[in-house]
C-alpha positions as CSV (number, residue, x, y, z in Angstrom):
1,X,1.5,-33.6,-2.0
2,X,3.4,-32.3,-5.1
3,X,0.7,-33.5,-7.4
4,X,-1.9,-31.7,-5.4
5,X,0.2,-28.5,-5.4
6,X,0.3,-28.7,-9.2
7,X,-3.5,-28.8,-9.2
8,X,-3.6,-25.9,-6.8
9,X,-1.2,-23.9,-9.1
10,X,-3.5,-24.5,-12.1
11,X,-6.6,-23.5,-10.1
12,X,-5.1,-20.3,-8.7
13,X,-3.7,-19.2,-12.1
14,X,-7.2,-19.7,-13.6
15,X,-8.9,-17.8,-10.7
16,X,-6.4,-14.9,-11.0
17,X,-7.1,-14.6,-14.7
18,X,-10.8,-14.4,-14.0
19,X,-10.1,-11.7,-11.5
20,X,-8.2,-9.7,-14.1
21,X,-11.3,-9.7,-16.3
22,X,-13.5,-8.6,-13.5
23,X,-11.1,-5.8,-12.5
24,X,-10.6,-4.4,-16.0
25,X,-14.4,-4.5,-16.6
26,X,-14.8,-2.5,-13.4
27,X,-12.9,0.5,-15.0
28,X,-16.1,1.3,-16.8
29,X,-18.3,1.4,-13.7
30,X,-18.5,3.8,-10.8
31,X,-16.5,2.4,-7.9
32,X,-18.0,2.4,-4.4
33,X,-15.0,3.7,-2.5
34,X,-14.9,3.8,1.4
35,X,-12.2,4.5,3.9
36,X,-10.9,2.2,6.6
37,X,-8.4,3.3,9.2
38,X,-7.9,6.8,7.6
39,X,-8.6,8.9,4.5
40,X,-5.8,7.3,2.5
41,X,-6.7,3.7,3.5
42,X,-9.2,2.8,0.9
43,X,-11.5,-0.2,0.1
44,X,-13.7,-0.6,-2.9
45,X,-16.5,-2.9,-3.8
46,X,-14.1,-4.6,-6.2
47,X,-11.7,-5.4,-3.2
48,X,-14.7,-7.1,-1.4
49,X,-16.0,-8.9,-4.6
50,X,-12.6,-10.3,-5.5
51,X,-12.0,-11.5,-1.9
52,X,-15.4,-13.2,-1.9
53,X,-14.6,-14.8,-5.3
54,X,-11.4,-16.3,-4.0
55,X,-13.0,-17.4,-0.7
56,X,-15.9,-19.1,-2.6
57,X,-13.4,-21.0,-4.9
58,X,-11.2,-22.1,-1.9
59,X,-14.3,-23.3,0.0
60,X,-15.5,-25.2,-3.0
61,X,-12.3,-26.9,-4.1
62,X,-10.4,-27.1,-0.7
63,X,-13.1,-27.5,2.0
64,X,-11.6,-27.3,5.5
65,X,-9.1,-24.7,4.7
66,X,-8.6,-21.7,6.9
67,X,-8.7,-18.3,5.2
68,X,-7.3,-14.9,6.2
69,X,-8.5,-12.1,4.0
70,X,-7.8,-8.4,4.2
71,X,-11.4,-7.3,3.8
72,X,-12.9,-9.9,6.2
73,X,-10.2,-10.3,8.8
74,X,-11.3,-8.9,12.1
75,X,-8.8,-10.9,14.1
76,X,-5.9,-12.8,12.8
77,X,-5.5,-16.0,14.9
78,X,-3.7,-19.4,14.8
79,X,-5.4,-21.8,12.4
80,X,-7.9,-24.1,14.1
81,X,-6.9,-27.2,12.1
82,X,-3.9,-28.7,10.3
83,X,-5.2,-28.1,6.8
84,X,-4.2,-25.4,4.3
85,X,-4.1,-21.7,5.5
86,X,-4.8,-19.3,2.6
87,X,-3.8,-15.6,3.1
88,X,-5.5,-13.3,0.6
89,X,-5.0,-9.7,-0.4
90,X,-7.6,-9.2,-3.2
91,X,-6.4,-5.8,-4.4
92,X,-3.0,-4.7,-3.0
93,X,-2.5,-1.0,-3.7
94,X,-6.1,0.1,-3.7
95,X,-5.2,3.8,-3.9
96,X,-3.3,3.0,-7.1
97,X,-6.2,1.0,-8.4
98,X,-8.6,3.9,-7.7
99,X,-6.4,6.8,-8.8
100,X,-4.3,5.3,-11.5
101,X,-5.9,2.0,-12.7
102,X,-2.4,0.7,-12.6
103,X,0.4,-0.5,-10.2
104,X,-1.7,-2.8,-8.1
105,X,-1.6,-6.5,-7.4
106,X,-3.7,-9.4,-6.3
107,X,-1.9,-11.8,-3.9
108,X,-2.5,-15.3,-2.4
109,X,-0.2,-17.3,0.0
110,X,-0.6,-20.9,1.1
111,X,0.8,-22.3,4.3
112,X,0.4,-25.7,5.9
113,X,1.2,-26.3,9.6
114,X,3.3,-23.1,9.6
115,X,5.2,-24.2,6.5
116,X,5.3,-22.0,3.3
117,X,3.8,-23.9,0.4
118,X,3.0,-21.4,-2.3
119,X,3.0,-17.7,-3.0
120,X,1.3,-15.8,-5.9
121,X,1.7,-12.1,-6.7
122,X,-0.2,-11.0,-9.8
123,X,0.7,-7.7,-11.4
124,X,-2.8,-7.3,-12.9
125,X,-2.2,-4.7,-15.5
126,X,1.1,-6.1,-16.7
127,X,-0.5,-9.6,-16.8
128,X,2.5,-11.0,-15.0
129,X,2.1,-13.6,-12.3
130,X,5.0,-14.4,-9.9
131,X,4.4,-17.7,-8.3
132,X,6.1,-20.7,-6.9
133,X,7.4,-22.2,-3.7
134,X,10.3,-24.0,-2.0
135,X,10.4,-27.2,-4.0
136,X,9.9,-25.8,-7.5
137,X,11.4,-22.3,-7.4
138,X,9.9,-19.0,-8.6
139,X,8.3,-18.3,-12.0
140,X,7.1,-15.3,-13.9
141,X,4.2,-16.7,-15.9
142,X,5.9,-19.8,-17.4
143,X,9.5,-18.6,-17.2
144,X,11.6,-19.7,-14.2
145,X,13.5,-16.8,-12.7
146,X,17.0,-17.0,-11.1
147,X,17.8,-15.5,-7.7
148,X,18.8,-11.8,-8.0
149,X,22.5,-10.8,-7.6
150,X,23.5,-10.3,-4.0
151,X,24.2,-6.6,-4.4
152,X,25.0,-4.2,-1.6
153,X,22.7,-1.3,-0.8
154,X,24.9,1.2,-2.6
155,X,24.7,-0.8,-5.8
156,X,20.9,-0.8,-6.1
157,X,17.6,0.9,-5.6
158,X,15.8,1.0,-2.3
159,X,12.1,0.5,-2.1
160,X,10.4,2.0,1.0
161,X,7.0,2.8,2.4
162,X,6.5,6.6,2.3
163,X,5.5,7.0,6.0
164,X,8.6,5.2,7.2
165,X,10.9,7.4,5.1
166,X,9.2,10.7,6.0
167,X,9.3,9.9,9.7
168,X,13.0,8.7,9.4
169,X,12.0,5.4,11.0
170,X,15.2,3.8,12.4
171,X,17.4,6.2,10.4
172,X,15.9,5.0,7.1
173,X,16.7,8.4,5.4
174,X,20.4,7.5,5.8
175,X,19.8,4.1,4.3
176,X,18.0,5.8,1.4
177,X,20.9,8.2,0.8
178,X,23.4,5.3,0.8
179,X,21.5,3.5,-1.9
180,X,21.4,4.5,-5.6
181,X,17.9,6.0,-5.1
182,X,14.6,5.3,-3.5
183,X,11.4,4.0,-5.1
184,X,7.9,4.4,-3.6
185,X,5.1,2.6,-5.5
186,X,2.4,2.4,-2.8
187,X,1.9,-1.4,-3.4
188,X,3.8,-4.0,-1.4
189,X,3.1,-6.7,-4.1
190,X,4.7,-4.6,-6.8
191,X,7.6,-3.7,-4.5
192,X,8.2,-7.3,-3.6
193,X,8.3,-8.1,-7.4
194,X,11.0,-5.5,-7.9
195,X,13.2,-7.2,-5.3
196,X,12.5,-10.7,-6.7
197,X,13.5,-9.7,-10.2
198,X,16.5,-7.6,-9.1
199,X,15.2,-4.1,-9.9
200,X,15.5,-3.2,-6.3
201,X,18.0,-4.5,-3.7
202,X,15.6,-4.0,-0.8
203,X,12.1,-3.0,0.2
204,X,10.8,-2.0,3.7
205,X,7.4,-1.0,4.9
206,X,5.0,-1.5,7.8
207,X,2.9,-4.5,6.6
208,X,0.1,-6.7,7.6
209,X,0.0,-10.4,7.1
210,X,-1.8,-10.3,3.8
211,X,0.6,-7.6,2.5
212,X,3.7,-9.8,2.8
213,X,2.6,-13.5,3.1
214,X,2.9,-14.3,-0.6
215,X,6.1,-12.2,-1.1
216,X,7.7,-13.9,1.9
217,X,7.2,-17.3,0.3
218,X,8.7,-16.2,-3.0
219,X,11.5,-14.1,-1.6
220,X,12.8,-16.8,0.7
221,X,12.6,-19.3,-2.1
222,X,15.0,-17.1,-4.0
223,X,17.4,-16.9,-1.0
224,X,16.5,-13.4,-0.1
225,X,16.2,-12.1,3.5
226,X,12.7,-11.4,4.9
227,X,12.9,-10.1,8.5
228,X,12.1,-7.1,10.6
229,X,14.3,-4.1,10.2
230,X,16.4,-5.1,13.3
231,X,16.9,-8.6,12.0
232,X,14.1,-10.6,14.0
233,X,12.1,-13.3,12.4
234,X,8.7,-12.3,11.0
235,X,5.7,-13.6,13.0
236,X,3.3,-14.6,10.2
237,X,0.2,-13.6,12.1
238,X,1.4,-10.1,13.2
239,X,1.8,-6.7,11.6
240,X,5.2,-5.2,11.8
241,X,7.9,-3.5,9.8
242,X,9.0,-6.0,7.1
243,X,12.3,-5.9,5.2
244,X,13.0,-8.0,2.1
245,X,16.5,-7.6,0.8
246,X,19.5,-9.3,-0.7
247,X,21.8,-10.6,2.1
248,X,24.4,-7.9,1.5
249,X,21.8,-5.1,1.4
250,X,20.2,-6.4,4.6
251,X,23.6,-6.3,6.3
252,X,24.1,-2.7,5.1
253,X,20.7,-1.6,6.4
254,X,21.2,-3.4,9.7
255,X,24.5,-1.5,10.2
256,X,22.7,1.8,9.5
257,X,19.8,0.9,11.8
258,X,22.2,-0.2,14.7
259,X,24.1,3.1,14.4
260,X,21.0,4.9,15.8
261,X,21.2,3.0,19.2
């Protein structure tokens, strides 16, 4: 299986490089931008094209795989077979892609029988691919990265989804004040990267499976905590609040959350 995973790594890296070319070329074209659940929930023709590109490649090279993609998922269900499950977010941070042409990611996660195999988060504009899995560790491009320092909340920056902070979800404003400062990027992939490389000690937002599947693989490989805000395990096929953090920061956030009850 290890040998086949190496082949998968090579293929996914190649696909993502091809996606980068497609995405950057699209900057010269007029985007077809539509809304989904609301005026700030955008989808473009590039989101759909990239997802179809990934799906076509997966079906060609790994027939029998199950695929969950953001732009084609109408219902997220248990896989029908025991093969590979691919979870795809073609363009994570579409608003940033449309408005800034920066600060967005492309993400793929691979699971088999409920077990995490691989995660890939590609910071497209920085050309940095964070990838790996339990048996090989986590890499940024070709360089292996070490687990971040287990800092407490008051020793680091706190990434958070804007709606949760504005609504003071589970007392998150107090958690933000206890940290060194908050960071809001509007892209879960980028925010996961910042926790993976130690730039932030925690990140929380309300996420769907394709928003956190790849990040969960990489974070847990680096011995970070990935749970709901109140410490429950994440159901990989459900949408919920998702917290990724160092162990000490997670303890601090749990303390603050529990103080509201």
